[in-house]
N, C-alpha and C positions, 0 to 999 in steps of 0.2 A: 391473071388479073392485071388491069392496066391502070397506071397512075394518072394524075391530073395532067402531066406533061405528055402522055401518050406512050410512055415506055413501059416495058414489062417490069413489074416489081420484083419478080424472081431474079431477073438479070441484075437489077440494081442491088439486091441483097448480095449477090455473088461478088459484085465489084467492091462492095463495102468490106467484105471479108478479106480483101487483098490489102486493105489499109493496115498501117502499123498500129493496130488497136487490139487489145485483148477483149474479145467479145464476151458480153455477159448476158445471161438470159433475162428476158423482160419480166418485170414484176407483175404477176397476174392481178394484183390489186390496183395497179396504176391505170389511169385513164389515157387512152390513146389520142384524145382530142384536146388540144390546148385551148385556153381561153384568152381572148383579147379584151373583152369587155364584161364586167360584172357591175354590181351596183356601186362599187367604190374604186376599183383599180383596174389596171390592165397589165398584161404581161407579154413579153416578146415570145414569138413562137418557139424559141429554143431554150426556154429557161426555167421553170420553177422546179425545185428539187423534189417535191413530194407529188409530182403530177405528170411525169413524162417518161417516155421510153428512150432507148439509145438512139433511135432514128430521129428523134426530135431534139436531143441534146446536140448531136453532131449534124450541122446543116450539110445537106448533100452537095458535094463538089462537082458532081457530074450532071448538071442540069442543062439540057439542050445540046443537041449535036450541031445545030446550025450556027451557034455563037462561036466567034473566034477569040482565042486568048492570045494576047501579045506577051512576048517574053523579051526582055531587054538585057544586054550584057554590060560589062563595065565600060566598054567603049561607046555605049549608046546605040549600038546596032540592035534593031528590033526584028524579031522573027515571029511569025504567027503559027498558031497551032489550033486545029479544029478537031472537035470530037471530045471524048471523055478525058477529063483530067482528074486524077485521084490524089488523095492526100499523100500517098506513097510517092507520087511523082514530084511533089513539092519537096519532100525530104531529100530526094535524089537528084535535085537540080544541080547541074555543073556549077562549080564555084564562080561567083560573080554574076550569075544569071538570076533575074528576078521576074516574077509575074507582075504585069502592070495591072493595077487595080484602080477602077474608076470610083469616085465618091461623089455623093450629091452635095448640096449646099450645106447640109448639116454634118458633113464628115462621115456619113454612113456608106460603107461599100455597097455598090450596086452591080447589076448585070452578072454575067457568068463568073467573072473574076472575083466579084464579091462573094459569090457562093463558094468558090474554091477557098478563099480566105477563111470564111466561116467554118467550112469543114476541116481545114487544117488546124485552126485554133482548137477545134474539138480534140484533136490528137495531142496538142500541147497540154491541154487540161488534164490528160490522162498519164502524163509522164511524171514519175515521182521526183526526178531530179529537177524538173522545171516548176511543177506545182505540187509540193508536198501536201498530202491529204490529212496530216495529223493536226493541222491548225483548225480550231473550232469554227472560225468564220474567215471570210476573205479579208476583212479589215485587219485581222491578226496576222495575215501573211506579211512577212518582212518586205520592205520596199525593194530590197535588192533583187528578189525574185521577179517583181513586177517590172523593174527596169530591164532585167534580162529578157523578159518576154517581149517587151517592146523592141529591144535591139535585135532579137532573133527574128521577129516578124519582119522588121524592115530589111533584114538581110536576105529574106526570101521573097518579099513583095515590094514593088515600087509603088508606094502610096504617098499621098500629099503630106508634107511636113507641117501638120497642124496639131495643136493640142487636142482639139476635139476628136481627131482620128485616134490619137493615143488613148484618149478616154474611152472611146468605143471599143478598142482592142481589149482593154482591161475589163470592161463591163462584160464583153462577150465571153472572155475566158472565165471570168468569175461565175457566170451563169452555167457554163458547161462544166466547170469544176464542181459546182454544187450538184449538178445533175449526175455527174459521175459518182460522187459520194453517195447519192441516193440509190443508184443502181447497186453499189456494193452493199449497202444496208439492206436493200430489198432481197438480195441474193443470200447473204450470209447471216443476217441476224434472224435466226429461227427462234420461235417463241419458247420452245422447250429446252434451249441451250443456255448455259450460263456464260458470263463474261469470259471466264477462264477458258471454257471450251472453244468459244469462237476465236479468242485471241491466239489460241494454240494452232489454229488452222490458217496459216499465212498464204494468201494467193501468190503464185509465182511472180506476177508482175509488180508486186508491192514490196517495199522494204519492210523487214520485220518490225523495227521499232515504230515506224509510221503506222503500221497496222495495229499494233498493240495500243498506241495512243488513240487511234481512231475508234477502236472498239470501246475503250474507256469512255470516250465522249458519248457514244451511243447509249451507254447505260447510265449516264448522268441525269439527274432530275431536270436540269435545264434543257437538255436535248429532248427528253420525253415531252416536256411542256411545249417546246417549239413544234414538235411533231404533231401534237394534238391541235395546236393552233393552225398549222398548215393544212391539216385535213379538214378542219372546219371552214377555213377560207376557200379551199377547193370545192367544198360542198355548196358554197354560195355562188359559184359561177353560173351565170344564167345564159350567156351568149357565147358559146365556143366558136372560134373561127374555123375556116376551111382551107387555109393557105398551106397547111402541112408544115414542112421544114423551111419553106421560102420565107425570108424575112420580110417585114412590112416595107422596108426601104426598097428592096428589089421589086416587090409587088407594086409599089407606088411608081417606081421608075418605069416598070412595064406598062402601066396605065398611061403615063405621060408620053412614052414613045408611040403608043398606038393612037392616042387621041390628041396629041400635041397640046396638051394643057394639063394643069394640075387638077386632080379630083377634089371635089368638096368632101368634107368629112362624112356627110350622109352617103355620098356615092361610094366612097372607099369602104365604109362600113358595110354597105349592101353587097359590094363585090367580094368582100372577104368573109361573108357569112352566108353565101349561097353554095349549093352543091353543084355537081356537074350538070344535073338536069335543069338547073335554073331555079330550083326551089330553095327557100331559106332553110338553114340548118335546124331551126326550131321556130315555134310560134312567137317566142319572146323577141327574137331578132326581127321577125316580120312586123310585129306590132310596133316596135320601136321605129323602124323605117317609115311605116305608114303614118304614125303619129307625127314624126318630123315633117314629112311632106305635107300633111294636112295643115300643120301650123305655118309652114312656109307659104302655102297657097292662101291662107287667110291674111298674111301680113304683106304679101308682095302685090305689085301692080304690074299690068302688062307692059308698061312703058319703061320698067327698070332695065338697066343694062345687065349683061351677063356677070360682070364683076360684082354688081350690087346683089344679084341673086346668089352668087358664090359666097359672099360675106354673110348674107342672111341665112343660108343653109348652115354655115359653120356656127353661127351664133345660136340658131335654134337647136342644133345638135348638142352644142356645149351645155345648154341649159337643161335639156331633157336627159342627157346621159348622167349628169350629176357631177359631184366634186372630183377634180383631178388630184392625183397624187402629187406631192410636192416635187417640182422639177421635171414632171412628166407630162406628156400629151398623148391621150388615147389615139391609137391609129398610126402613130409615127415610130413606134419601136424604141430601141435603145438610143439614147443620146440627146435628141432635141428637147429643149426646154420651152415653156410657154413664150418667153421673150424671143427666142429664136424663130418660133413658128409664127406667132402673131405680131411680132414687132414690139417696140418699146411701149406702145399703147397698152399692151397686155399687162405690163407692170402697173400702169395707172389704173387699168380696169380692176386689177386685183386690189390695188390700194383703195379704190372706190368701194369695192365689195367689203374690204376690211373696215372702212369707215362706216359703211351702212350697217355692218354687223355690230360695230361698236355702238352706233346709235340705237339699234334694236336691243342690244344688251343693256344699255343705260335705261331704255324705256322699261324693259323687264324688271330691272332693279328698282326703278321708281315705283312700278306697280306693286312689286313685292313689299317695298317700304310702306306704301299707302295701305296695303292690306294688313301689314303688321301693325301700323298705327291704329287702323280702324279696329282691328281685333283687340289691341291693347286698350283702346278707349271703351270698347264694349265690355271687356273684362273688368275695367275700373268701375264702370257704371254698375255692373252686376255686383261687384264687391261693395260699393257704397250702398246699394239697395239692400243687400243682405245684412250689412252692418247696421243699417238703420232699423231693419226688422228685428235684429238681435237686441239692439239697444231698447227698442220698444217693448219687446218681450221681457227683457230684464227689468225695465222700469215697472212693467205691469206686475211682475212677481214681487218686486220691492213693495209696491203699493199693497199687494195682498198680505205680505208679511206684516207691514205696518198696521193694516186694519186688524189683523189677528191679534197683534200685541195690544192694540187699544181695547179690543173686546176682552182680552185676558186681564188687562189692568182694571177695567170697570168691574169685572167679576170679582176680582180680589178686593176691591173697595167695598162692594156689597157684602161680601162675607165678613169683613172686619166690622161693619156696622151691626150685624146681627149678633155677633159675639159680645159686643159691648152692652147690649140690652139684657143679657143673662149672665152676669159675672159670677154669681153664687153657684149657679148650676155648673158653670165651668170649673170652679175650684173644687166643688164637692165631687165632681166626676174625676178630677185629677187626684184628689186625696184618697179616693177609694182605691186607686191603683198605685198609691205612692210606694208601697212596699215592693211592688213588682217593677213597674215602669214609671218612674216619676215623670210627670208631665212638665213641660216647660212653662215658665211663667207667662210667656207671651205666645199667643198663637201665630199672630202674623206680625211681621215687622215691616 
């Protein structure tokens, strides 16, 4: 089988086994294709812990035989090396010698030396004394380890002295460190084994206490929750890229070297989501590119300059692809922020968007308030109507009761008149029963 660079994959795997890394079997549940674009976020080719194999965590250091690597010593003498350079070769460099690494304007390593650096950082992430695995997150890793990683990297590689380069180094190690921990979990966390059983089986390359603490983290509720979230996020990936282990920075630099210009975001997306035969990786990627180009064709005119078309394509792509993650730009990989990529105007554009969102939110709140007030007025009106009906019914019942009392009163008066016309009969009737039930002297009062 032949890789995208034309080399035999079997030979590449053999070279990888010579690196100073303890090889772990690939998790059969993991997906071998990483995603760059989905509906909400993007990811570097070398990075998400719940979705990649070892070959994707460690960027290959042996890409391209025709590229020359420069090595400089303490006196500034430069020698060149052509051919395969492995992570093992970096560890065994003579004292004072460094591999010269080229970086782009964003501080991202590019070309073959950048691939060597990425592969070597993968070995750093797997060394227990440099990157202990018992910390739950990279943020919890003490700064002393991070400073040591930067110093060690600069002792092996001649790279620009910029903070953005240091930030890229730590981000790259962070992702590879997370990926390494995922590999361990995929291999050793078997469903039918308890925490004690797994913790008692310590791999040879790992310190016992670090292993026990790591296993404890695996069985925590928080870890299980994050694992489920990661799987759901992975399931939402719609457009996996086809660049393999090559970083987007190196892929972009390759495009610029061949075409002598920077690719638009649409062009770069298309080039990183096509297979060797020129077909897109899936229909979702194809539809996205076609929709972008259709929109560009509608909004552009034949007299526009290439720069104007370039800006239009970036604008259309940004709108169709959706919201960016904070501090990230899709298609640029680790490091670059929107301000770095699009310039200071990006900040104003985001501020305009925030202001627009604020106006829309205020409008929605006003609509909700109006709806509430309208509903309240309707309820008040219904209440008043119901109360009036109840009062009317109550008054009607009072009138009925009053009418009945008047009728009763008239009946009582009539009965009293009849008794006064026959007084003797009434007394005789009463006296006849005097022994038993004496009648009252007055019938009605």
